[in-house]
N, C-alpha and C positions, 0 to 999 in steps of 0.2 A: 873105614867109620861102622859099627855092630848097632842099632838101634834098638831099645831095647819094648818090646808093645804093653802101651801102660790099658790100662782099660777106656771107652768111653765112654764120659763125662755124662754128665747130667744135668742138662739147665732149664732153661726155665720154660723152651718154644722145645715141649715134647716133639717127639715127629722116631721116625721105625732108621733112619740114621745114624751110623756114630760118628759122632762127636771126638778132636779132641784139638785140644791145644795149642796151639801153635808153638807155643814156652815148652814145653812136656818135649816133644819130639825134639825140639831142636836141645831140647836140656837148658836152659834156662838160659842158649848161647844166639846165635844170631844164625847158621847156619847146622842144613841133616842133610842124610842119603836118602834116600828114600829108590827102592829100587822095585821095579815091575814089568816078572817075562822076560831078566837077566839084564831088562838096561838098566844104564843106573842115573836117578836125575839129581837133583837138586837142589833145597828149601830153602830159600834167603828168607828173613824180614829185616825189611830197608831201615834204616833209621826212618825216617818219619811216617814206620808200623807198618808197614803195605808187604802184599805175599810175593814171591819171584817161584815158583818152574820152572829152572833148567834141566835141561839134556844136557 
C-alpha cells in the first residue's frame, strides 16, 4: 500500500507539531500502513473510533 502524504491540517489549537486526520491517512477506510526506518506498522481505526498502531 502506498500512502500519499497529506499536508498537515490546521486545528483550533495552534501547535508546532504537524497534525493529520486519521481518516485522511486511511483514505476514509479503517487501515493504513506507516513505514519507519524499513519497519511497517499498521494503523487501525476501531469501530469505537479508537486508534491502534501495531507492528
